[in-house]
N, C-alpha and C positions, 0 to 999 in steps of 0.2 A: 380814121382810126374804129377799131371792135373792142368790144365790152367783151368783158369774159365768157356773156352768154353766147354772146354770137361766134366765136369761137369754138366755143360746143358743139352747139350745133350746125359746126360750119364741116367741123371732125366727124361727128355722126354722119354727114350726108354721103362726106367720103369712104366712110365705111359700113354703107347702107345696107351690104350684103350680111354684114354678119349683127348686124346691128338688127337687120330683121330675121336673123334668124336665132338669136337670143330671144327675142321678143317670142317668138314660136313656138322657143323652148319653152321658157317659164310657162305662157298661156298652159301648155298642152299639161305641163305638172301643177298648175292648180288646177284645170279640167281634171285629170286622175284624181288629186288629195279630195276635193271634194263628191267627185262621182263614189268615191270609197266612202265616206262622210255621207251620203245617199243612200246608201247600202244598210253602212252598221245602222243610222238613225232608225230606218222603215224595217228593218228587218226584225229587230230590237222591237220596234213597236206592234210588227205585226203577231209575231210572237205571242206576245203581251197580251196582243185581243185573242187571239184563239185559245190559249189560257181560262181567259177569262169568260169566253164565249162556251168551254165546257166547263168551266168548276163556278160560274158567275160571279159573282162581285163580292163572297160572303171571304173574310181572310180567316176564320176560323169555324169549323163545325163542332160541338162540344155536344154531349147526350152519348147512348149507349148502344151496344150491337141490341138487334132483333133476340141473340140468342140470351142475351143475358135479363133478357125477362124484369127490368127495372124498365122507372119510367122518370122525364123531366117533370116536378109539381111545379104549382104555380107560386110556391117559395121559392124556391130553384130559381126561377125564371126573374123574379124578381130582384136577387143577389146578383143575379148575370148583371142585367141593368146597372146595377151603381156599383157593378167594378169599374176603374178610374180605367181608360182608354176604348171601352166599350164605347160605343157610336148609337149601333144597333142591334136587336133582338128580334131573332124572326122563330117561332119555336114551328117544328115540323110534326106529325106522324107517318108514318109508317105501317100497312097493312093489306091483307091478302083478303080479297069479295070475292065473291062471285057475280060476274059480270052478264047478261044475259042467259044463267042457266050454265058456263064456264066456269069455274073455281078456279081459287089460287091467282087470280088476277093483282099485279103489284099495284096498290092503290096509295095515293100521298095524299093527306091532310095539310094544308097549305092556310096560309092569311092572303091578303091582299097587298102585303107591302113588295117594295120592289127589291128586297136582297132575294124572297121565293121567286118571285117572278122569274128574276137571272137566272137561277140554276137550273129551274126546269121550264124557262123559254116559253111560258104564256104572258097576257098581255091585258086580260078582262079580269075586273074583279068579279068575284066567286060572291053566288049570295045561296040559304038555301033552298035548295032542290031545283042545283045550278051543280053542272058538270061540264070539267076539261078533259079531253079524251086525246090521245095519241092518234094521228093520223092511221096508222096501222089497225087499230080499234075499230078507226070508222070505215075500213073499209072489207075490214073483216065482217063486220057489222051491216053492211050498207046505210050508213048513218052518215048524214048532213048537218050544218049547224042549223040549230032550232028543234033538230028531231027529240023523241025523247029515248032512253036508255037506260034499261031496268037492273038496278046494281043494289046487290042482297033485294031483292024482291019490291024497290022502292022506284019510281019512277023518278027520273033527273032531265032537265033541260040538259042537252048539249051547247053550253054557251061559246067555247070554242075548241076549234080540232088543231096541236099543236104539230107541227111540222117539222122532223128531225133535223139535226144540222145539217148541212152539205158534208157527204161523204160520210155520213153518221150510221150506224145501226137503228132500223124498225124496230120499234118496242112496243109492247103492248103496254100502255099506260094508262090510269084513270087518276084526276085530281079531284081533288072535292074539297071545300070547306072543314077544315079543322076539327070545328066540335063537331059537326054529322060522325067524322070516323071515328074521333070519341067516344061516340054514344053503343058504337057496334063492340068496343073492344069491352073481355071481358072484366077487366076493372074498373070501380068506381069512376065514373067520368070527369068527378070533380076533383078526383086525387093524382088525374091524368092529364097534364097541360101538354106533353111532347116528349117523344121518343126520342130526337135531338134535337137542336137550335144551329141557324144559323148567327155567326154572329160577323161584324164587320167592326172595323178598330177605327182608330186616328190613327194617323199616319205616322206619329211619330213613334206608338206605343211600343216596349219588347216585348214578343211574343213570348220571349221564355218565362219572363217575371210573372205575365197575365197567365199563362198553363198554371204555374205553380198558386197563383191568386181561384183558379179553379178547381183545382185538385183538393183547394182546402174547403172548399163547398161539397164537394165528391169526389170523395179517394177512387171509386171506380171509373170513374166518368173518365169516356175515352177523346180524349182533344185528337183531330186532324187540322194538319196545315195544308191547304192545297198549296201555297208554294214550295213546301219540303217535300210535297208527292214524288218516287220515283221519278214519275214518267216529264214530271214538272221539271225534275232537277236534271234530268239528261237531254231533254231537249235546251233547257238554256244553257247546259254545259256542251255539246255539241256547236250553238251557235256562238257559242262564248270562243271554245276554238278556232272556230270558220273565222270567224273575225279578227282572231290576233292573226291567225297565220295572213289573210287577208291582207291586213295593219301593217304588217311585219314587211313582207313584198311592197305592196304597193307603196311602201315608205322610200325602200331601198330602192326601187327604179325611179324615184321623184329623184332622191339623191341623187344618187348619179345623172338623173337628166338635168340636175340644178349643179352639179360637180362640173358637169362638161359644157353646161352654160357660161358658167365662174371662170373657167378654165379660156374657154371663148373667147367674152368681154373682157378679161384680164391679160390676153396675150395681145390685142389691140390697145388695151390703154396703156398699156409699158410700153408698147411704139412711142405713142402720143407722150407720153411720162420722158422718155427719154430725147425723142424731139424737143420736145418742150423746154427743157431743162439744159439742150443743148443752145438753144437763142434767148438765153438769159432769164426766164422766167422764177420766179420765186418756188418756195414750196407751197407756200398759202396760195398762190394764183394759182397752180398747178392745182393744188388739192382740190378748188374750187370749181374748175372745168371739169373732173375727172366725177365729183360726187354729183355736178348736174346730170352730166352723162348717166350716172350710175340710175338717179331718181328718174328721168328718163325712161328709159331701159327697164328698169325693172317695174316702173310704175304701169309704162302701158303695158306690158308684162301681165300685169296683175291684174288690171282694167279687162284686158281681150281676154285672159282667163276666166274670168267671173263672168262677162257679157256668154262666152260661149256656153259654158257651164250650165248658167242659167235658160240658153238654148236649148242647150240639148237633155237636160232634166225635164222641162216643160214642154216641147216641141216633141225633140227626136226620138228621144228613149219610151215615150210611149208611143210614137209614130213605129219606133223599131217591133215594139209588143206585140203592137193589133198587128203588124205586115209579118210577123212570125205565128199568126192566129194564138197567140195567149194570153191568159186571163188577164185583164188589167191589174197592173200593181200603185201601191201607193207610190211616189218619189215627191213628198213631202223633205221640204229641205228647209230649218230653220233661220232666218238673216242671222244669227248672234252667230250662231257657228259656220258661217257661208265668212262672214268679217272676220272671226278667229283666224280661219284657212291664211286666205290674203295676206292679214296684217301676222302672223305667225312666218308665213314663206316671205314678206317685205323684209323684216326687220334680218332677219336668219342671212336672205341673201346680200343684202346694205351691208348689215354688220362684218362679213367678211370678206368681201370685197375691197372697200375701207382699208378694214386691218390689214390685207395686201398690199395696197395701192401706199398705205401710208409706209412698212414695213421697205418696198423698193424706193421711198420718195430721199428716204436714206442716202441712200446710194449714188455714186457718179455715174453721166450716163454712161462711161464707159465699161462700169462695172455693170449695170444694167445690161446693155446689148450683150453682155458677155457670161449672164449667169447662166446657167444653166442648172437643168432638175437630172437627179439620179435614177435614169430609169432600168439599167439593172437589175435586174431580182435575185438576190440571193439569197441563200438559206446559211443562217447563223444558228446558233446556239442555245441562243435568250429566245428565237423564233419556237423552237423543238422545243424550249422547255415551255413555252407560253402553250401551246398549242397540244402536247403530251398534256395539261395540264388540264384544260380545257373537255379535252377530249376523256378523261378518267373521270371527269367531274359526272358530265353526260352521260356516260355509259352507266355510274353508279344511278344518275336522278331515275333513268325510265326502268334499272334492276327495283331501287326501293318501291316507284311507284306501281311495279308488277306483281310483287310481293306483299305490299300491302293492302293494294285495291280497296281504298277505303272512298270512292265514288270524286266529286270533285278537286284532294288535295293530288289525289293520285293521278289522277287525269292533267294535274299543273305537276306535278314533276314531269310528266314521260313530254310532254309537249317543251319545256324546259330543255330536256335532255334531247328530244329532238329536233330542235332548234342548234342546240349547242354543237350535234351532230353538223349539220348542215354548215355552219358555218366553220366547223374545222374542215370540213369535204369543198367547202368553196373557199379557203383559202390556201388549201394544198395544191388545188387542182392547176391554178398559173406554172408554178414548179412541176408538175408533170405535163403541162402544155409546151413550156419553153424546151426541158429535155429533150419532149418527142420531136419537136420542130430541127433542132440541132442533127439528132438523129436521119432524120429523115431527109436530111439537105439533099444524102448523094441519089436517093431513090429517086425525086422529086425531079431532078435533072434530067436523068436516066430517062425517065419514062415519060413527064410531059412536058420536057425542052427548059430551055435557058430565062422566058419568061417567068414561069413559076418558081425556079431554083430563086432567081431576083428576087422574086413578091415572098418567099420564102422568107429569103434572107435578111431581108429590109423589114419583115415581121417579127423581129428579135428586140429589138431596142424598143417597139413600140406596143408589146405588150401589157406593161405597166400603164402607158401612156392611154392606149387603148380600154384601158380596166371598166372604165365607166357604163360604156358604151356595153360592152360585155357585159358585166353586171344588172345591167337593165334590158336584156336581151334573156338573162338567167330567171331574175325575179317574174316577170310576165311566165316564164314555160312552168315556175314551180305553179304558180298560181292556177296556169292553163289545168299544168295536171293534177295535182289535188282538187280544185272543184267541180272535174270535168268526172272525176274517180268518184268523189263523193256522192258526186249530180247522179251517175249511173250504178253506183252501188245500194242507192236509197230506190233508185229507181226499180232495179233489177230484183230486189227484197220486197219490194213490194207486188212484184209482179207474181216472183217466185209463193208467197203467200196466200195470193189468191189463187193459183194453180193446186195449191194443198188445202186449201177451200175447197173449192171446187174438182170432185172426184171426176166430174164430168162438164161437158161442156153446156148440160144444161142439169140443173137441182131445180125439184116442184113438194114444196113442202106442206105436208097437213096440216099446218099448228093447231087447230079447234081437232087435231086425230079423230077425225067424221070416219067410223067405221062403215060406213057407206060407201067408200073408194074399195077397191079389193081387188085379190087380185087377178081378176077376169079383165079390170081396167087397164093394171100391167100389161099385160097379155094383150090390148086393144092397142094400148102405143106401141109393144113391138108390133107390130104391121104394119105402121103407118113406113109409107115409101122412102122419108129421109132417115126414118132413126135403123142406129145396126144394131142396136143394142140398148136393153134397159135394165135397171135392178131396184128392187123395193130394199128397204129398209123399216124394221118398224119400230116403234116407242121401245125405250129403255124401261126393263123390269127388273127389280133383284132376284138373285138365287142365292141358295146357299151349297157351295160344294166341298166336297171330301177327296182327296186326293188319294188314288189307288187303295181303298179301301181304310187309309191312314180315319187315325182322329183331328186332324191337324183340317179346322174349317177357313175357309173364307166365303166374302160376300161380294163379288162383282155384280156387275150392270150387265146384263142378258142383251143382247140385238140379235134378232132376226133378219135373216139376210139370204141372198142367194149366192149359197157357196162358191158351186161349182163357177158362178160369174166372176166373183174376187178372184180365182184357182186360175182363171184363164187372164181377169185383168193384170194381175199381179205377178203372173209364171211362178205360180207358187210349188216346190215339191213336197207333194201330196204324199202320208205316211201309208204303209198296207194298202190294202185293194182301193180306199177312197170312197168308202159308204158314206156318204153327207149325210144319209137321216138320222144316222149314229155315232156321226161326229161335228167336232166343233174347230174353232180357230181363237187362238187368241195370243194378245195384243203383246210385245215383250217386257211392258213395266209388269202384268200381270204374272207370265211365263218366270221373270227373275225376282218376283217378291216370294215369289214361291215355290221355288227350284222345279220346274214344271218342265218337262221336254215333249219332242214330239214322239206318240206312240203310246203315253201314258192316258188312263182313263181317269176319268170326273165322273163322280155321285154328285148329280144333280137334284136337289130338292127344294122345292117351294110352300111359302107357310100359306097355311091351310084358314082363313079367317075366320071359319065357322067351327073350326075344330080349335085353333088357336097353336097347333104345335107345324113343324114341317115333316112333310111326305117327299118321298123319294118317287122322283120325278121321271127319272135314264137314267143311266149309265153311259158316256160318252166319251170317244178316244180325240183325245187332240191330233188333227191332224196334219198341221202349219202352225206357226210363230210366224207374226203379220211383223212387216218391216218395219223403221222407226216413223214410218208416216200415221201408222193409227196411234195413236197414244192414249195414256189412260189403261186406269185396270179393266179390260174388257174382256165379253167372250160376245162369239160369233157363235149362233147356230144357226142351220138350214129354216127354211119356212117350213120346210115338211114336222116340224117340231111344235106347231102353233095348234094343232088340236087337243096336245097333250096339255097345255097350259091352264091355268082357270084364271088367272090377273088377265083383263081387257087387253086385247093385242088389237093395234090401229097400222095401216100403213103409215109411217111419219115423212118417209123421205124417199122420192123418185130419183133415181140418176137416170139420165141419158144421154145413150151417145150418139151420136153426129156429127157429120163433116158439114153438111149447110145449115147453119142456128136459125136464120132468116126463114129458111123454110122447115124445119122444124118446129119452129117457134106458132106456124102459121099453122098448122097440123094439129099443135097440140091445144091450141085456142079453143074448142069445143070443150075440155077439160072444166072451162070458167064457167060456162052456161048450167051442168050440174054440179060444179062444189066451187061457188065464185070466193070462197074461201082460200084456197090452193095459191099459193106463192112463187110462180116461177119467175124464178132468175139464172141468166145465161152466163157465162163466162164472158162474152166477147164484149158485153154491159158494164160489166162490172170492170170489167181491164179500163175500158174508155172514162170511167166514174172516176176510176184510181188515177189516168194521167192527167185527166181535167184538173184534180186535186192537187194534184202533185207540180204540174205547172202554175196553177193557182200559186204555189205555196213560194216556188220555184225563179217564176215569171223577170222577180226585181233582178238576181242571179245573170239570167241570160242576158238582162240588156248590159246589165252592168259589164258583168265580163267580156261581153263584146268591144264595149264602149274602150275597155283595157286595152283589148290587144290591139284597137286599130289605134288610140291615140300613142300607146308605146313604138308599135311599127312607126308609126310618123316620126315621135321623137326619135327613135334611133337613125332613121334612116335620114332625118333631118342632121345631126352629129355629123356622121357618115359625111354624106353631103360635103360639109363643112372641114370637116377631117381630109379629105381628096381633092379640096382647092386651095386648101391651104398650104397643101405641098406640090401646086403647078409648077415652082423653081427647081423642086429636086427631079422632076418628069420631065422636063424641057433639059433638064443639064442630060440625063441618060437618054433623052431624043436625038440631042450632038453627037453622043459616045457610039451611037448608030441602032440604036432601040425605034422599032418602025409604027407609024400609028397602031397596027391592028396588032402588032408585040405589046404597048402601052395597053391598052383596053382590056388584054389579056391578063398585064400584069396588076390594074386597078381590079379588076373582078376577082383575083383569084384574092389578093391581099381582103378586100372588102365581104367575101364567103367565107374566106377563115373565120373572120372572128365574129362573123354569123351562126356557121355552123359551129364552134366550139359555143359560142352560148347556148344556142337551141339543145345540143349532145348535154350539156352539161345540167342544164337547165331540167330537161327530163330526168337525166339521171337524177339529180338534187331532188326533183317534184316525185319521184317514185320512191326512193328513198323517206323521205319527208311522212309520205304517203304509208308506207311499211310501217312506221316508227308505231305513228298515230294510230294508226289500226290497233295497237296494244292496250289499247284503252277499253277499247271492245273486241276483247277475242273470239266473243262467240259468230260476229258479221266476216265475212269474208269479202275481199276487196275485187272491181272490175274496174280496169285500167278501157277509158273512152279511147280507142287506139287508133278509131277511124275520124275520131274528131282531132285528136293530136296531129292524124298523116296531112289531113286536110291544111288548119293552119302553118306545119311547118312546110308545106311543099308554097303555099299564100304567101309563104312570107319570104320565101326563098328568091321567087318569081318576084314578086314586088321587088325585092332587092336587085335582081339581075336587070330590071327592064329598065328601074332606073336609073342605076350604072352602068348600062352600054350605053345607055344615051349620054352620062355624064362624060365617060371615056371617051368618046364619040367625038362628042366636042370641044374635051381639052388635046386629043392627038389633032385637032384638024386648025388650032388655034397660029397666029402666025409666029413664030418659035423666037424670032427677035425680041417681041413685044413681052410673049413672056418671060424670057431673062430680066426684059428692065423690071416688070413688077416686082 
């Protein structure tokens, strides 16, 4: 005699293929969900760390702008500290000082608390006579730790040299003790405590109510909350949109895999249920047998999936990121989140399965055997009404989101509308696919033969049955299209920005405006072997202009440049005879704000410090209006105008054209010996640094995307293998009526590829549609689709499917026919 547990185990062993397939698909589903959880958890944590690195630990900044000429007093500091919800207050002074003879150096007066250190990235405590300087300041003045630097004619010992954030700009900054900076201010030092304060709040405090409390202390106080800065909100908004899309379609993939698993398990359990009921087993006995089997299948899948995920997250994912030569990424995964995912999948799958089994247990054996599922796809008026309402609401949400354009709320409206439209398209496409198949049957028979015709004819009743498999493929392609598009668009936008910054491959900046760097040096650079051309730009200086002898005045910034060089570089049409010594180029902004056209003249005036009045410098003709890449209200004059200007004129920037950056950098190294303060930058190094920073931010996404691709492909192929395997009886009958073994292979391949290609094509269409709709959140940025990546993934997927089912088709077509009919 066997007990019920032994019967359950024997039945499991008899259906080992289906059991192992079910366990594998459950494991893959859990792996997908946990991988998504890893990405969401770590992407959000990484974003918070990046924002904290930029803005420090301060939750609020309270104080005044320099233009307000107001100061935070000691009394106000005491009031700030007494407010409910305020845990730490750090006063900060800002000033501009003379350092090593250079005026207007940005200077910070700070305390020694952790709050201000997190804001300005220094670690050492400062005392009287000590200073912290930026790395760029150390390079400019050839200073090292322990050296003395002269600030406002007083010596200070360099306590620390601050390195900028990775990918950040090199700035000239000095940090001094706050009391030291206060002594240099024109106001009484006793009355000046700070220009602004860094505020750290308790975690549960309401920033809105705290803001009102600050405004009661000082009505003109400026209050900034870093978490509400536009850049922070936009970054978190972009991350939230991406996470919602990723979550929605990973959940779709997982749900479809689990649904197909449920169908597979229920298909076998229903057969067992029919046999056991026929043998006289009671409903209670059958229920115990089936529940025990479900516990083993779902429990084993959960355990295998958890172990697989832990191995993948802690071993394979870091290994993959390393082999792709990407920066290391955080792959933390809290135990409670893993437990929630496993328990959630277990409860949902077990609950649905038991519910369906209980429903079937009420039926008689013959009713169970004859139970059918309606497989035809029918279009009803009710479906049309529901789809129409969803489509209209989705379009309205998108239109309202575009019209209001109110940040996060508009983005959410567009996101919901985009997902709604994608749902409508997803729901309608099976009907179109069914109609397309019906219309294509005869042409397929004429072009591809009876096997292809038979395969397509048999697809008709399977469209709804195999929809979970197709939806899994569609979900994968949507994630792939949307993710790769976002990835490539961000990367190309950064490259485009660098291309805008670097007008030429190499830029030399004279940050100290050293007047010993002259045009003779520029001509010497021009003679170097690897240099194709070189242009020099002066520092900016203000001028007054009047247009065409009118009294309308404008005060643009002037810059001296090589007008002829810019004309060649930009291929500009030049007005008149092109006398560059008596001409100027203007930006579009300046031309439009002053209704200025090519050929008009400007009277240029310079302010005389000795006379206190403007004097006419020259009358210049507008030779050209520069393209959009030149922004701001600027006027460019030729270097031949330099002798006429009383304002100190120095070469600020040298632009170097070359095709061999490395050779040019070697040849330009002589500049450092005479002008050590020169900053030589090249586009190639900047692009490499930008790519490094880009991949540091996106390395985890790349790894997770590859895991999603592999896991989904395995899950889909595993499901398709079972679908084909379960139809061996039908294939055997077709072989009996004359279908050849090679014809059977062709039939299997046609059926499988039809569903796979259908899923791939529809997935790409919906992915492109979703990407285009979500691009409405930020109208200024265009989309760039990574066609190459999509092509390789699709080809790889199709090849994997073809190889797998060629082998399976070959094995099925060569099996003993009588045995197939008996099984």
